[in-house]
C-alpha positions in Angstrom: 0.0 -0.6 -0.5 1.0 3.3 -0.9 1.9 6.0 1.7 -0.2 9.4 1.2 2.0 12.7 0.5 2.2 14.6 4.4 0.0 17.6 4.1 3.7 19.3 4.8 4.4 18.2 1.1 0.8 20.4 -0.1 2.3 23.3 -1.6 0.1 26.2 0.3 -0.2 30.0 -0.2 -1.9 31.7 2.3 -5.5 33.2 1.2 -6.1 35.7 4.3 -5.2 33.1 6.9 -6.5 29.8 4.8 -3.3 27.5 2.9 -4.7 27.2 -0.5 -3.2 24.2 -2.4 -1.3 25.7 -5.5 -1.4 22.3 -7.9 -3.1 22.0 -10.8 -6.4 19.4 -11.3 -3.7 16.1 -12.7 -1.4 16.4 -9.2 -4.2 17.5 -6.8 -6.0 13.9 -8.6 -2.6 11.7 -8.1 -2.6 13.1 -4.3 -6.2 12.1 -4.1 -5.6 8.5 -5.6 -3.0 7.8 -2.7 -5.4 9.7 -0.3 -7.7 6.5 -1.1 -4.9 4.2 -1.1 -3.7 4.6 2.7 -7.1 4.6 3.9 -7.0 7.2 6.4 -9.9 9.7 6.5 -9.5 12.8 4.3 -11.8 16.0 3.6 -11.3 17.7 0.5 -12.3 22.0 1.0 -13.4 23.4 -2.2 -12.6 27.6 -1.2 -13.7 30.5 -3.0 -14.1 34.0 -1.0 -17.7 33.7 -0.1 -16.3 30.6 1.9 -13.0 32.7 3.0 -14.8 35.7 3.8 -17.4 33.3 6.2 -14.0 31.7 8.2 -12.2 35.0 8.9 -16.2 36.2 10.5 -16.5 32.5 12.4 -13.8 31.1 14.8 -15.6 27.2 14.2 -16.5 27.8 10.7 -12.1 28.5 10.3 -11.0 25.7 12.4 -12.7 23.1 9.6 -10.5 24.8 7.0 -7.9 25.1 9.7 -7.9 21.5 9.9 -9.1 19.8 6.0 -6.6 17.7 4.3 -6.4 19.8 1.0 -8.0 23.0 0.4 -8.7 23.5 -3.5 -8.7 27.0 -5.6 -12.2 26.6 -6.4 -13.4 30.1 -6.9 -11.7 32.8 -9.5 -11.5 34.7 -6.7 -9.4 32.8 -4.7 -7.1 32.3 -8.0 -7.0 36.0 -8.1 -5.9 36.3 -4.8 -3.1 33.6 -4.9 -1.2 35.5 -7.8 -2.0 38.9 -6.4 0.1 37.7 -3.5 2.4 36.3 -5.1 2.2 32.9 -4.9 -0.4 31.7 -8.1 -2.0 28.2 -8.4 -1.1 26.0 -11.1 -4.6 26.4 -12.1 -8.4 27.0 -11.1 -9.5 23.5 -9.3 -13.2 23.6 -9.8 -14.9 21.1 -7.4 -17.6 20.1 -10.3 -14.7 19.2 -12.4 -13.0 17.5 -9.5 -15.4 15.3 -8.9 -15.6 14.2 -12.2 -12.1 13.5 -12.3 -12.2 11.0 -9.4 -15.5 9.5 -10.7 -13.4 9.0 -14.0 -10.2 8.0 -11.2 -12.0 5.5 -10.0 -13.6 3.8 -13.1 -10.3 1.4 -13.0 -10.0 0.8 -9.7 -12.7 -0.3 -8.6 -13.9 2.8 -6.1 -16.8 3.1 -4.6 -18.8 6.2 -4.8 -21.9 7.3 -1.6 -23.6 10.8 -2.5 -25.5 12.5 0.2 -27.2 16.1 -0.8 -30.3 18.3 -2.3 -34.3 16.8 -3.1 -34.4 13.2 -3.2 -35.5 13.4 -6.5 -32.1 15.5 -7.6 -29.7 12.8 -5.8 -31.5 9.6 -7.0 -31.3 11.0 -10.8 -27.3 12.3 -10.3 -26.4 8.5 -9.1 -28.3 7.3 -12.4 -26.9 9.7 -14.1 -23.5 9.1 -12.2 -23.0 5.5 -12.7 -23.8 5.7 -16.5 -20.9 8.1 -17.1 -18.9 6.5 -15.0 -19.7 2.1 -14.8 -16.3 1.5 -13.8 -16.9 3.7 -10.7 -19.5 1.9 -8.1 -22.2 3.9 -6.7 -23.1 2.4 -3.6 -25.7 4.4 -1.8 -27.2 8.0 -1.9 -29.9 9.8 0.5 -31.3 13.5 0.6 -30.0 16.3 2.7 -32.2 16.7 4.6 -32.2 15.6 8.2 -30.7 17.0 10.9 -28.6 16.7 13.9 -31.0 14.0 15.3 -30.4 12.1 12.3 -27.0 12.2 12.2 -25.9 9.1 13.0 -28.2 7.2 11.3 -26.6 8.3 8.3 -23.2 7.8 9.1 -24.3 4.3 9.5 -25.3 3.9 6.7 -22.3 5.5 4.6 -20.0 2.7 7.3 -21.7 0.2 6.2 -21.6 1.0 2.5 -17.3 1.4 2.8 -17.3 4.2 0.3 -13.8 5.5 -1.0 -15.3 8.8 -2.2 -18.2 10.7 -0.8 -19.9 13.2 -1.8 -21.9 15.9 0.3 -24.1 18.4 -0.9 -25.8 20.4 1.7 -24.5 23.8 1.1 -21.4 25.1 2.4 -22.3 26.6 5.7 -23.3 23.2 6.7 -21.5 20.7 4.5 -17.7 21.6 5.3 -18.7 21.6 9.4 -20.3 18.3 8.9 -17.5 16.6 7.0 -15.2 17.9 9.2 -17.4 16.8 12.7 -17.6 13.6 11.9 -14.8 12.8 9.0 -12.9 10.4 12.0 -16.3 8.3 12.6 -17.4 8.1 9.0 -13.8 7.3 7.8 -14.0 7.7 4.1 -10.9 8.0 2.2 -12.3 11.5 0.8 -14.8 13.0 1.8 -15.6 16.4 -0.5 -18.2 19.3 -0.1 -20.0 19.7 -3.6 -21.9 22.9 -3.3 -24.3 23.1 -6.6 -22.7 20.0 -8.3 -25.8 17.9 -8.7 -28.6 19.9 -9.7 -25.6 20.2 -12.6 -25.5 16.5 -13.1 -29.1 16.0 -12.5 -29.8 18.5 -15.4 -32.2 21.0 -12.8 -30.1 23.7 -12.8 -27.2 24.6 -15.9 -23.2 25.3 -15.3 -22.6 29.3 -16.9 -20.8 28.3 -20.7 -17.5 27.7 -21.2 -16.9 31.0 -22.1 -17.5 32.6 -18.8 -15.5 30.1 -17.0 -12.8 31.2 -19.1 -13.6 34.9 -18.3 -14.2 33.6 -14.4 -17.2 35.6 -15.2 -19.0 32.0 -13.3 -20.0 33.8 -10.1 -22.3 36.2 -12.5 -23.6 33.8 -14.4 -24.8 31.9 -10.8 -26.1 35.9 -9.9 -28.1 35.9 -12.9 -29.5 32.4 -12.7 -30.4 32.9 -8.9 -30.7 36.7 -7.9 -31.0 35.9 -4.4 -27.3 34.9 -3.7 -26.6 39.1 -4.0 -26.3 39.5 -0.5 -23.9 36.5 -0.4 -22.1 37.9 -3.2 -21.4 40.8 -1.2 -18.6 39.7 0.6 -16.9 39.4 -2.5 -16.0 43.8 -3.0 -15.1 42.6 1.0 -12.5 40.0 -0.3 -11.2 41.9 -3.0 -10.6 44.7 -0.5 -9.0 42.5 2.1 -6.7 40.7 -0.4 -5.2 44.0 -1.6 -4.7 45.4 2.1 -2.6 42.1 2.8 -0.5 42.5 -0.5 0.2 46.0 0.8 0.9 44.5 4.6 3.6 42.8 2.8 5.5 44.7 1.5 
């Protein structure tokens, strides 16, 4: 069995107190493949500016980031911040794309996958579509994300019994990261990752931003147009820009 790389070996950039991995997609997938082979639980956080700002204002949320094994630059703003601070990352590693890359990697390795989150209709459709896309990677179970703390033990027991190599959780950034962090050791899944709205896109309930908008780093704007109620959350973006700019000035 290969030993997974130690967390110290991961090249990172400090973005407002969050240690963001500088690797591109290929190196990230290689690391997580070794993580699966190690059998030890690893939490992956796909960080964006809104999550970073939330961590700055909530010590409990920040603790989840501090204890995660890997934080990847999901948001274009995080990629920009790394470059602005003089330590650019290789590329954006979007959680949606990482999910698919891990599913693809699991095809030749007979990995088992469990899905948690969204509505029953969405999660069921997502499971079916992923199984068709990646027949060599087995979906061993799924359940919707509408459960509270009193049901956590039951959910954890079901996941543990399924023995997945990968666990994808879509319950919203304010819920999914703390939930994974709280129960990481009990779950014991080698790779656990919050995936936000990925199930909605995979199931066909919603669409991802066009490629040209992704390339222009405007995916956040596309989501805002589609979901105007996100405007309050988006107010964190200009604050993030200001903080990063000030941080750069302070480092001179």
